[in-house]
Every structure is written in C-alpha cells, then in structure tokens.
C-alpha positions, 0 to 999 in steps of 0.5 A: 451536516451538509452532504454532497450527492456524487452521481456523475454517472447514471446508475439505478441508485444514488449515494451521498458523501459528507464534504469531509470524504474528499479530504479523508481520501486525500489523507488516505492517498498521502498515507498510502504513498508514505507507506509505499516510500517506506517499502521502497527503502526496505526493499533497497536495504534488502537488495543493496545493504544486506548482501554486503554483510558477511555471512558469519557477521552477527546481526541485531536490531532492525537488520536481524528483523529483515534478515529473519526467515519471516522477512521473505515469502518464496524469496521475495522480501515482505517489504516488496509485497507491501509495496504492491499492497500500497500501490493497490490502495493508491490506485483505488484512491485515485480511481475513487477521485476519478469516478467518485463511485461508492463501489471503490469504498466497498472494495477498499474495506477488506483490502485495508482490513487485511493489511491490518491483520498481516501487520499485526502478525508481523509486529507480533513476530518482532516483539514476541519471536525475534525480540527486535524492532525494525523502525521502518517495519513499524512505520509501515505497520502504523500506516496500514492501521491508519489506512484502515481507520480512515477507511472506516471513517469514510464509510461512516461519512458516506451513504452508499448502496449495498455491495450486491446492488453495485457489483454488476456495475463494475463494467460500467465504472471501468468504461468511464474511468480515466485510466491515465489518472489511475494507472500512470502513477501506479505503473511508475511505482511498479517500475521503481520496484522492478528497477530496484531488482534489476540494478544488481543484475546489471554488468556494472564495474566493480568498485575501486577501493581508495588507496 
C-alpha cells in the first residue's frame, strides 16, 4: 500500500498517512456538518415549536422526548450542546486539512469517543426510560457513532508519533495555522446558533390571525 508522508512543518519526528486518510477526513467533516444541521433543527424546535404547545396538552413521540427533563442541562437544550460538539469536530477536521499534523488525530479520538458515550446514554433514556423515539435525536446519535468509527479508521491508516512526543509542539502548530480556514466556518456555525436564541427576544409584532 502506498503512503504519503505529511510533514509540511519542521518537527523532530515524522508521520505517514495512507492516501485514504484525506478522503476519510472529508467524509468525517461531511458527517459532522450533517450532525450540526440536525442539532440546529432540534434547537429551532425547542425555541419556536415547543413554546406554542399549551402547558396542559398531552405530548407523545418525539415531542415527549425533547420536552423531557433529560432534554436540558441547566436550561440549555441538549441539542444546542450537541451543536457545539459538532462544531468542535468540524473545526478540528478543518485544522487537520490546514496543517496535516497528527496531533489533531490524537485530540479527536477522546472527543469522538465521548460523543459515543453520551449518545449511548441518551438512546438508553429514549428506549428504556421515556419509551419514545426522537428521529432527529437518533440521527444525531448515529452521526456520533460514525464519527468515532471514522476516527478509528483514520488512526489505523496513519503512522503517528505518541501524544507525549507531540504535546509540546502545539504552540508551533498554532503559529503556522491559517485561522481563517479553521475559524470562519466554526464562527458562522456559532453565530447561527446564537441567532436562533436571539430571535425570540426581539420585539417582533404579534401574529395577525386570518379572518
């Protein structure tokens, strides 16, 4: 199998990536963006649809899931927190494309693993405690599993130094990072989420009912 050595910066160690790694990271970024879209949709449902439901109205199905006590952390929808998670993975993927440094692969492993752990717990709550399914939540859970699986394949397709030998080089990687490539898409995603929360606070006119 052919391999490519990715060392655009001068370091005291070398690494090699299979040619498949670039494609895998592209797929990784696509799945992360899909997961982010799902969390934006869920956040919009929390902010615009749920408040319109009367307090005494019976709920079932996905609405019962996303209005349950487990759907919020300190009043923040879990979907919104998931949006931050996906933006983190998107940013790290873009950072890898910019620097090709293996330190980013090492950082992504525990992050994607934690996503699977939390998603597993949330799926358990849906199936075992609430007794209802939220399709959007399940899509998000599937996305976290796929991201972790892709990360494991990327690790297997890469020959990288140990984390301890690369940790001290984080500053040098930061110095040679093109921040526009990494941060602009992430900031756009953050602004989208913040805007969703600001819309209900705006002094908009009341809806005029049709006669």
